[in-house]
C-alpha positions as CSV (number, residue, x, y, z in Angstrom):
1,X,51.8,135.1,89.0
2,X,49.2,135.2,86.4
3,X,49.1,137.1,83.2
4,X,46.2,138.5,81.0
5,X,47.0,137.2,77.0
6,X,45.2,139.0,74.6
7,X,45.2,138.9,70.9
8,X,44.9,142.5,69.0
9,X,42.5,142.3,66.2
10,X,40.8,145.1,63.8
11,X,41.5,148.0,66.7
12,X,40.7,145.9,69.7
13,X,41.9,143.2,72.1
14,X,40.1,140.1,71.8
15,X,40.6,137.4,74.7
16,X,38.1,134.4,74.1
17,X,39.2,132.0,71.9
18,X,40.1,128.2,73.0
19,X,42.3,128.9,75.8
20,X,45.8,127.0,76.4
21,X,48.1,127.1,79.4
22,X,51.4,129.2,79.4
23,X,54.3,127.7,81.8
24,X,56.7,128.4,82.9
25,X,59.5,125.8,81.8
26,X,61.6,126.0,84.7
27,X,59.3,125.2,88.0
28,X,56.4,124.0,85.1
29,X,53.8,127.2,87.0
30,X,50.8,128.1,84.7
31,X,51.9,132.1,83.7
32,X,48.2,132.5,82.1
33,X,46.0,131.1,79.3
34,X,46.4,132.1,75.9
35,X,43.9,132.8,73.8
36,X,43.5,131.1,70.1
37,X,42.4,132.3,67.4
38,X,39.9,130.9,65.2
39,X,39.8,130.8,61.5
40,X,36.9,133.8,61.6
41,X,39.3,135.9,64.0
42,X,42.5,135.4,61.9
43,X,40.5,136.2,58.4
44,X,38.6,139.1,60.5
45,X,42.5,140.1,61.1
46,X,43.7,139.6,57.6
47,X,40.8,141.9,56.3
48,X,41.6,144.6,58.9
49,X,45.3,144.9,58.2
50,X,44.7,144.9,54.1
51,X,42.3,147.8,54.5
52,X,45.1,149.3,56.6
53,X,47.5,149.2,53.6
54,X,47.1,152.4,52.2
55,X,47.1,154.2,55.5
56,X,50.8,152.9,55.9
57,X,52.0,153.2,53.3
58,X,50.7,157.3,52.6
59,X,52.1,157.6,56.3
60,X,55.5,159.8,55.9
61,X,58.7,158.0,56.6
62,X,59.5,160.8,59.5
63,X,56.6,159.4,61.4
64,X,57.0,155.7,61.0
65,X,60.8,156.6,62.3
66,X,59.5,158.4,65.0
67,X,57.1,155.3,66.0
68,X,59.5,153.0,66.0
69,X,62.0,155.9,67.8
70,X,59.0,156.2,70.4
71,X,58.8,152.4,70.6
72,X,62.5,152.2,71.6
73,X,62.3,154.5,74.4
74,X,58.8,152.5,76.0
75,X,61.3,149.6,76.3
76,X,63.6,151.5,77.3
77,X,61.8,152.7,80.6
78,X,60.4,149.1,80.9
79,X,63.0,147.4,80.5
80,X,62.7,145.3,83.3
81,X,59.2,144.0,82.8
82,X,60.5,143.2,79.6
83,X,63.0,141.1,80.8
84,X,61.6,139.3,83.7
85,X,58.8,138.2,81.0
86,X,61.2,136.7,78.7
87,X,63.1,135.2,82.1
88,X,59.8,133.3,83.0
89,X,58.4,132.9,79.9
90,X,61.3,130.8,77.4
91,X,63.3,130.3,80.8
92,X,66.1,132.5,79.3
93,X,68.9,133.2,82.0
94,X,68.4,137.0,83.6
95,X,71.4,138.1,81.9
96,X,70.8,136.8,78.7
97,X,67.4,138.3,79.3
98,X,68.9,141.5,79.6
99,X,70.6,141.3,76.6
100,X,67.7,140.7,74.1
101,X,65.9,143.8,75.3
102,X,69.4,146.1,75.2
103,X,69.8,144.9,71.5
104,X,65.8,145.2,71.1
105,X,65.9,148.6,72.1
106,X,69.2,148.9,69.6
107,X,67.5,146.8,67.0
108,X,64.1,149.5,66.7
109,X,66.9,152.3,66.5
110,X,68.5,150.8,63.7
111,X,64.9,150.3,62.0
112,X,64.2,153.7,62.6
113,X,67.4,155.2,60.8
114,X,67.1,152.6,57.9
115,X,63.9,153.7,56.6
116,X,64.9,157.3,56.7
117,X,67.5,156.1,54.0
118,X,65.3,154.2,51.8
119,X,65.6,155.9,47.9
120,X,65.9,154.3,44.7
121,X,68.4,155.7,42.0
122,X,68.2,157.3,38.4
123,X,68.0,155.1,35.4
124,X,69.7,156.8,32.3
125,X,67.2,155.6,29.9
126,X,69.0,157.0,27.0
127,X,72.0,154.5,26.8
128,X,69.6,152.9,24.7
129,X,69.2,153.8,20.8
130,X,65.6,155.3,20.8
131,X,65.0,156.0,24.2
132,X,66.8,159.9,23.8
133,X,64.3,162.5,26.0
134,X,63.5,160.2,28.6
135,X,64.6,160.1,32.1
136,X,64.0,157.0,34.1
137,X,64.2,156.4,38.0
138,X,63.3,153.8,40.8
139,X,62.2,153.4,44.0
140,X,60.9,151.4,46.4
141,X,57.1,151.2,47.7
142,X,55.3,149.0,50.0
143,X,54.1,145.6,49.4
144,X,51.2,146.0,51.2
145,X,50.7,143.0,54.3
146,X,53.2,141.4,55.9
147,X,52.7,138.3,58.1
148,X,55.1,137.7,60.4
149,X,55.9,134.1,62.5
150,X,58.2,134.3,65.2
151,X,59.9,131.8,67.3
152,X,60.2,131.0,71.0
153,X,63.8,131.2,71.0
154,X,64.0,135.0,70.9
155,X,60.6,136.2,72.1
156,X,61.0,140.0,71.9
157,X,64.0,140.6,69.4
158,X,63.0,138.6,66.6
159,X,59.7,139.6,66.7
160,X,61.4,143.3,65.9
161,X,63.8,141.5,63.4
162,X,60.2,141.0,61.4
163,X,57.8,144.3,62.5
164,X,59.8,146.9,62.3
165,X,61.3,146.8,59.4
166,X,57.6,145.9,57.9
167,X,56.6,149.0,59.8
168,X,59.6,151.2,58.7
169,X,58.9,150.2,55.3
170,X,55.3,151.0,54.8
171,X,53.6,147.9,55.1
172,X,51.0,146.5,57.7
173,X,52.0,143.4,59.6
174,X,50.2,140.8,61.4
175,X,52.3,138.9,63.9
176,X,51.9,135.7,64.9
177,X,54.4,134.3,67.9
178,X,55.5,131.2,69.4
179,X,52.5,130.2,71.9
180,X,54.7,129.0,74.7
181,X,56.3,132.3,74.5
182,X,53.5,134.7,73.6
183,X,53.8,137.5,76.6
184,X,56.8,139.9,75.1
185,X,55.4,140.0,71.4
186,X,51.9,141.3,73.0
187,X,54.0,143.8,75.3
188,X,55.5,145.1,72.2
189,X,52.2,145.5,70.7
190,X,51.2,147.5,73.0
191,X,54.1,149.6,72.9
192,X,53.9,150.3,69.3
193,X,50.8,151.4,69.8
194,X,51.1,153.6,73.0
195,X,54.1,155.1,70.5
196,X,51.5,156.4,67.8
197,X,51.2,153.4,65.2
198,X,47.5,153.1,63.7
199,X,45.4,150.9,65.6
200,X,44.9,148.8,62.5
201,X,48.0,148.8,60.9
202,X,49.0,145.5,63.7
203,X,47.6,142.2,64.2
204,X,48.5,140.3,66.5
205,X,47.2,136.4,66.5
206,X,47.7,133.3,68.7
207,X,47.6,129.9,67.7
208,X,48.8,126.5,66.0
209,X,51.5,126.3,62.7
210,X,49.3,123.9,61.1
211,X,45.8,126.3,61.5
212,X,46.5,130.0,62.3
213,X,49.8,129.7,60.5
214,X,48.8,127.9,57.4
215,X,45.7,130.2,57.2
216,X,48.4,133.3,56.8
217,X,50.5,131.6,54.3
218,X,47.7,131.1,51.9
219,X,46.0,134.0,52.3
220,X,46.4,135.6,49.1
221,X,46.0,138.8,50.6
222,X,49.3,138.8,52.2
223,X,52.2,139.7,50.2
224,X,55.0,138.5,52.0
225,X,55.7,135.9,54.9
226,X,58.7,136.3,57.4
227,X,59.4,132.8,59.6
228,X,62.5,131.6,61.7
229,X,61.8,127.8,62.5
230,X,62.5,124.6,60.9
231,X,63.6,123.6,57.5
232,X,60.5,121.3,57.6
233,X,58.1,124.0,58.4
234,X,60.0,126.2,55.9
235,X,59.8,123.8,53.0
236,X,55.9,123.5,54.0
237,X,55.8,127.1,53.6
238,X,57.4,127.2,50.5
239,X,54.5,124.6,49.1
240,X,51.7,126.5,49.8
241,X,52.3,130.3,50.1
242,X,52.0,130.8,46.3
243,X,53.0,134.3,45.1
244,X,54.3,135.2,47.9
245,X,58.3,136.8,48.7
246,X,59.3,134.8,51.6
247,X,62.3,135.3,53.9
248,X,62.9,131.7,56.1
249,X,65.5,131.2,58.7
250,X,65.8,128.1,59.0
251,X,68.7,127.5,61.5
252,X,71.9,125.1,61.6
253,X,74.7,123.1,63.3
254,X,77.2,126.3,63.1
255,X,80.4,125.1,63.5
256,X,83.7,126.5,64.8
257,X,87.7,126.3,63.2
258,X,90.5,126.9,66.3
259,X,93.2,126.8,64.4
260,X,97.0,126.3,65.9
261,X,97.8,130.2,65.9
262,X,94.8,131.4,67.9
263,X,94.7,133.4,71.0
264,X,93.7,130.3,73.0
265,X,91.9,131.6,75.7
266,X,89.8,134.0,73.7
267,X,88.5,131.0,71.8
268,X,87.6,129.1,74.8
269,X,85.9,131.9,75.9
270,X,83.8,132.4,72.8
271,X,83.0,129.5,72.6
272,X,82.1,128.6,76.0
273,X,79.5,131.5,75.4
274,X,78.2,130.3,72.0
275,X,77.8,126.7,72.7
276,X,75.7,127.3,76.3
277,X,74.4,131.0,76.1
278,X,70.6,129.9,76.3
279,X,71.1,126.4,76.6
280,X,72.0,126.3,73.3
281,X,68.5,126.9,71.9
282,X,69.9,129.7,69.4
283,X,70.4,129.4,65.8
284,X,73.8,130.0,65.3
285,X,74.8,127.9,68.6
286,X,77.9,126.6,68.8
287,X,77.3,122.6,67.9
288,X,80.7,121.7,66.3
289,X,84.1,122.7,66.9
290,X,86.9,121.8,64.7
291,X,90.4,122.0,66.9
292,X,94.0,121.6,65.0
293,X,95.9,118.6,66.9
294,X,98.6,120.6,67.9
295,X,96.5,122.3,70.5
296,X,93.3,120.4,70.9
297,X,94.3,118.6,74.2
298,X,95.1,122.0,75.7
299,X,92.2,123.3,74.3
300,X,89.5,120.5,75.6
301,X,91.0,120.2,78.8
302,X,90.3,124.0,79.7
303,X,87.0,123.9,77.7
304,X,85.6,121.3,79.8
305,X,86.9,123.0,83.2
306,X,84.8,126.2,81.8
307,X,81.9,124.4,81.3
308,X,82.4,122.8,84.3
309,X,82.1,126.3,86.2
310,X,79.0,127.6,84.3
311,X,75.7,127.6,87.1
312,X,72.9,125.8,86.3
313,X,69.5,126.8,87.6
314,X,66.8,129.5,87.9
315,X,66.8,132.0,85.0
316,X,65.3,135.3,87.7
317,X,68.7,134.2,89.7
318,X,71.0,137.3,88.1
319,X,73.8,134.5,89.1
320,X,72.2,132.0,86.9
321,X,74.8,130.7,83.3
322,X,71.9,128.2,81.8
323,X,68.6,127.8,82.3
324,X,66.1,125.6,81.5
325,X,65.3,124.3,78.2
326,X,61.7,125.4,76.7
327,X,60.3,122.0,78.1
328,X,60.9,119.1,79.6
329,X,59.8,117.2,76.0
330,X,62.8,119.3,74.5
331,X,65.2,118.4,77.2
332,X,64.4,114.7,76.8
333,X,65.1,114.6,73.1
334,X,68.3,116.0,73.4
335,X,69.5,113.8,76.2
336,X,67.9,110.9,73.1
337,X,71.0,112.3,71.1
338,X,73.7,112.0,73.3
339,X,72.4,108.8,74.4
340,X,72.7,107.7,70.6
341,X,76.0,109.3,70.2
342,X,77.2,107.5,73.1
343,X,76.1,104.4,71.8
344,X,78.3,105.1,68.8
345,X,81.3,105.6,70.1
346,X,81.3,108.9,70.9
347,X,82.4,110.1,74.7
348,X,80.9,112.6,76.8
349,X,83.5,114.7,78.5
350,X,81.2,116.6,81.3
351,X,77.2,117.0,81.6
352,X,75.2,114.2,79.9
353,X,72.4,114.3,82.4
354,X,69.5,116.4,83.0
355,X,66.5,117.2,85.9
356,X,63.2,118.0,84.6
357,X,64.3,120.9,82.0
358,X,67.4,121.5,82.8
359,X,69.9,120.3,80.7
360,X,73.8,120.1,81.8
361,X,76.1,121.5,79.3
362,X,77.5,118.7,78.0
363,X,81.1,118.3,75.8
364,X,81.4,115.3,73.6
365,X,84.5,114.3,72.0
366,X,85.0,110.8,69.6
367,X,82.1,111.6,67.5
368,X,81.3,111.2,63.8
369,X,79.6,113.4,60.9
370,X,76.3,110.6,60.8
371,X,75.6,111.5,64.4
372,X,72.5,113.6,65.0
373,X,74.2,115.5,67.5
374,X,76.8,116.1,64.5
375,X,74.6,116.7,61.3
376,X,71.8,117.9,62.5
377,X,70.3,121.1,65.0
378,X,70.8,120.1,68.5
379,X,69.4,123.4,70.1
380,X,70.2,122.2,73.0
381,X,73.0,122.7,75.7
382,X,75.6,120.4,73.6
383,X,78.9,121.0,71.5
384,X,81.4,118.5,70.0
385,X,85.0,118.9,70.0
386,X,87.1,117.0,67.2
387,X,90.8,117.0,65.8
388,X,91.8,118.5,63.2
389,X,95.2,118.0,61.0
390,X,95.1,120.8,59.0
391,X,93.0,124.2,58.8
392,X,91.7,122.9,54.5
393,X,90.5,119.9,57.1
394,X,88.7,122.5,59.2
395,X,86.9,124.3,56.3
396,X,86.1,120.5,54.6
397,X,84.1,119.1,58.0
398,X,82.2,123.3,58.2
399,X,81.2,122.3,54.5
400,X,79.9,119.1,55.2
401,X,76.7,120.0,56.1
402,X,72.9,120.7,55.0
403,X,73.0,123.9,56.4
404,X,74.9,127.4,55.7
405,X,74.1,129.8,58.4
406,X,77.3,131.3,59.9
407,X,80.6,129.9,61.0
408,X,83.6,131.1,63.2
409,X,87.3,130.4,62.6
410,X,89.9,132.0,65.1
411,X,93.2,132.3,63.2
412,X,96.5,134.7,63.2
413,X,97.4,133.2,60.2
414,X,96.2,135.8,57.0
415,X,96.6,133.2,54.4
416,X,94.1,131.2,56.6
417,X,92.0,133.8,57.2
418,X,91.3,134.7,53.2
419,X,91.0,130.9,52.6
420,X,87.9,130.7,55.0
421,X,86.4,133.9,54.0
422,X,86.6,132.6,50.5
423,X,85.6,128.6,50.8
424,X,83.6,128.3,53.8
425,X,79.8,127.7,52.5
426,X,77.8,130.3,55.0
427,X,75.6,133.1,55.1
428,X,78.1,134.6,57.2
429,X,82.0,133.7,58.2
430,X,83.1,135.5,61.9
431,X,86.9,135.7,62.2
432,X,87.9,135.3,65.4
433,X,84.8,135.3,66.7
434,X,82.0,132.5,66.6
435,X,79.6,131.9,64.8
436,X,76.7,133.1,67.6
437,X,78.2,136.6,67.2
438,X,75.2,138.9,66.0
439,X,74.7,142.5,65.9
440,X,70.9,143.6,64.8
441,X,71.9,146.1,61.7
442,X,74.2,143.6,59.6
443,X,72.8,141.6,57.0
444,X,71.8,137.7,58.5
445,X,70.9,134.7,56.7
446,X,72.0,131.5,55.6
447,X,72.5,129.3,52.2
448,X,71.5,125.4,51.8
449,X,69.0,124.7,53.8
450,X,69.7,127.3,56.3
451,X,67.4,129.4,54.7
452,X,66.6,132.4,52.4
453,X,66.7,136.3,52.7
454,X,68.5,138.7,54.9
455,X,67.3,139.9,58.3
456,X,68.9,143.6,59.4
457,X,67.2,146.8,59.3
458,X,67.7,148.0,55.8
459,X,68.2,144.5,54.2
460,X,65.1,143.6,55.8
461,X,63.5,146.3,54.6
462,X,64.4,146.1,50.9
463,X,63.0,142.5,50.9
464,X,59.5,143.9,52.4
465,X,59.2,146.5,49.4
466,X,58.6,146.6,45.7
467,X,60.8,148.1,43.1
468,X,58.5,150.4,41.1
469,X,60.3,151.7,37.7
470,X,58.9,155.5,36.6
471,X,60.0,157.0,33.1
472,X,59.7,160.4,32.2
473,X,59.3,161.8,28.5
């Protein structure tokens, strides 16, 4: 099976440019060859997007909404093709690829609705002495060109989280998807164009972060960068972006507290999903579970048993629960972290082995906060279970992290619920669910090294607009 990979630059499809292979992470098959943009191609894309700013800014809101709604309908019509492409390129099991496509359709609809609610407020200027006879109000206006740099792990929905709000806000967008999962982004661009988006309002370029990505980050014609990736790259972007607005989603080592009062079966079911869905390659994957000592033994026994029931294999098989990691190199990195933890006293209860890019779901105990599998972002199917004596200790352990994206808390105790909401230092606290829970219209983002800014249609649109103040006398 071979796909034709093309860039969309200045209203034309472009297939030239130093091709590199796109591989199926499950079996290594070459799915096609990806053209990489030259500096001249990126410059042309930026210029085209810049010249289209007025066109998009003047596009009526109802037309922006219709484009996004039509794109959602297109995805529904071609649902299976999108699911298969995600499974092939990302190695995401069919069931989770289907979830991503379903969310993508909903996400486009959320953006369409949110752009209809784009508004400002009046300002009572005569509250200030000497401003009698004046009327004031502010409105939100498009920023201009938005550069969207998206990761491999949600190659459709995380692209939509960046591109759809940009369109809704009246901006033009330049999209640089991950080079190992470019297909869903290209298919989305095709859908947007088919749905009525002006041809130069979207640009699609491929290439490395240090080349194409850096050219986007440093170009002064771009008003905003929206990026999902690592803290290290986030720092590079921050250092080089200049006077641009930034939205940076930079990952986590998300933790869950399971209180003595928790619904144990529900907590186990949700933490299994949160730990191992898409091989743990999710920014809000469960990585650390802190369980009250009164129930930790039974929790661990049932959790390990449920983990061993997960089916590992071909992502195209609808029965597969856990597929490959994005590459054998990444699978080996995670295995090295697990081995290092074992050498420092951690115990592997199940898993801890790999075959190529397939890494068995792995459960650890007897870990400490200095181990990479605890203090850094594993981004693999590895979770640790640690006993706690008090609920307060669980909160302290959650907060003992350089990250702060989301956290999960399982409890039936109202004071503990309120304590968690108040004291856990994250962007989102999920009560009686895992940190992996996300719906696409909620404000999503973190604190500390998990990043700055928020995604979610309404919130992203606000961050992709400028406030313009108007005074009438």
